[in-house]
N, C-alpha and C positions, 0 to 999 in steps of 0.2 A: 276472704281477705281480712274482714273484721275479726274473725275468730283467731286468725294467725297473729294479727297485731295485738289483740287482747292477751294472747298467750305470751307474746314477747314482753309486753309491759309487765305482766304478772311475774314473769321470770326475773326481770330486772329488779322489781321491787322485792322479790324473794331474796335476791342477793344482797340488797341494801339493808333490808330490815334487821338482820342479826347485828349489824354494826351501828344501829341507831344510837346506842348508848355510848359509843366511842366517837372517834373523830369523823367528821364529815366536812365537805367543802362545797361551796357554790362558785360558779365561774361564769365568765363571759368570754366570747371569742368571736373572731371574724376570719373568714376565709372563703374558699370557693363554693361552700355550701350556703353562704350568706352570713348574716349575723346570728349568733347563737348564745344560748344559755344552757348550763348543765349543772347537775348535782353529782357529786363524787363521794363514794364511801369505800372504806377499806373492807376487804373480805378476808384476806390472809396477810398479816403484817409483813411489810417489806417485800411482798410477792405479788399480790393480786388486789386491784381496785376495780370497782364497778362504777359505770357512768350511765346516766340517762341524759339525753341531750335533745334540744329543739333548735332548729335552724330555719331561717326564712329570709327571703329577699326577692324583690321584683326588679328585673332588668329589662329596659326598653331599648330597642335599636332597630335600624333598617337593615334588612338582609337582601342582598342582590346576587347571591351565589348562583342562582339559576336565571332563566330568562324572564322571571316574574319578580317584581320588586314587592317586598312585604314590609309592613309595619309589624314588628315582632315584639312579643312580650314573653320573656322567659321567667316563669314563676318558680322560685326555689322554695321548697317546703319539705322538711324531713324531720323525722323523730327517730332517734337512735337508742338502742340498748347495747352497751359496749362493755367489754372486759379488757383491762390493761394488765399485762403480765410483765413483771420486772425480773428478767432472768439473772441479772448480776447484782441484785439488791441495791441498785443505784437509781438513777433517774431515767435511764434508757428503758423504753417499754415497747412491747409488742402488743398490738391491739387487734381484736376481732369482734364482730358482732353483726347485728341486723339493723337496717333502717326501714321505717315506713317511708317510701319514696313518693312524695307528691310533686316532684319536679315535672313541669309541663311547659311546652312551647306552643303558643297560640299566635297565628299570623293572619293578618288581613291584607289582601292584595291591593296594591295601589296602581291605577292605570298610568302608563307613561304617555303623555300628550293625548289623553282621551282614549287610549287603547291598551290592550294587553298583548304581549307576545308570549304564547303558551306553547311550549314544545316546538318552536319554530314557526307557528302559525299566528297570524295577527287577527284579533277580534276587537270590536268596539266595546266600550264599557257597557253600552246598552245590551249587546249580545251576551256578555258574560254575567251581568248583574253583580251580585255580591259574591266575592271570591274569598274563601277562608281556608285555612289549613291548620291542622293541629299535629303535634308530635308528643306522644305520651310514652311512658316506660312502665316496666314492672313495678308494682306497688311495694313488694317486699324485695329489698336489695341487700345482699351480703356485703360486708366491708372488711378489708384487711389492710393493716398499715403498721408503721412504726412511729415513735414519738419520743419526746424528751420532757420530763417534768413529773414530779410526784407531789401533788398538793397535800397529801396526808402525812407523809413521812419526811417532808423537807426540813422540819424543824423551825419553820417560819410561818406565821399566819397568812402571809401573802406569797403566792407562788406564780411562776410564769411557765408556760409550756408551748410546745408546738406539735403538730401532727402532720404526717405525710402518708398518703395511702391511696387506695382505689376503691370506688364504689361500683359494683357490677349492677347496672340498671337493665340489662337485657337488650335485645334488638329493638330499636325505636319503632313504635307503631305510628304510622303516618296516615293522614287523611286529607284530601283536597276536595272541596265542594264548591260548585258555582250554581247559583239559582237558575241560570239560563241553560245549563247542560241538558236538562230533561227534554227540552224541545230542540236540541241541536246535537245530533250524533257526532258531527265533526269536532265540536267543542268537547264533548265527552271523551272522545278518543285522544284529543290533545291533553286533556287533564290527566288521563291515565298515563300518558308518556311523561308528563311533568312530574307526576307522583313517583315514577320510576327514577327520574333524575334526583328527586329529593331523597328517596331511599338510598341511592348511591352516595349522595353527599353526606348523609348522616350515619352511614353504616358503622363508623368507628366510634360513635357516641355511646355504645353499650357499656364502655368502661369510662367512668367519670373520675377525673383526678381530684383528689381531696388534699388540700393544704390549708392549715389554719394556725393562728397564733392566739394565745389567750392568757387570761389572768384569773387566779382563783383566790378565794378567801376561806381559810379553814376556821371552823368553830367547834 
């Protein structure tokens, strides 16, 4: 994974380096990947720009989609190497690229009235112990989308843009653990059933919708 990420970064900088002497732009954006910053450089005038981008955000909420209540933390962290193609020499763009995908969901079980209901069976908090769950995704995620805005060829030092696309994160990888499961086969079986429900609830999360708006400054 580290080699793949390093190769992606080098490829991105390889695209940007030839345009160092020309126009470049820096930008800030906000969207479904979190708050982000990016560097933009022209590769082919009026046709291709290259972008490197960093996004991050932490979202905390309570999840009760299954029979277990969770205090959940969704960590958004991504680093992207993107190419924007302007097929009509205007501001409409087609975008493709790769992201390092550090998005991860971490959940801690919360007992309801001193007990857990796991896959239809009730256990005391003492029987379960500490209940945790994680949802992780592929670390390298392809991206495809469309957008509007050209911070290099806009004719103004300040530009506005938006993006709309899809990040393919792969099938979610889930895990549920309880410290009391090793000594309780019934609890272990209930956790396996609960994991299956969690897998079913998250099966559509392999495609992550991306939408963002941003502002850039050309220099």
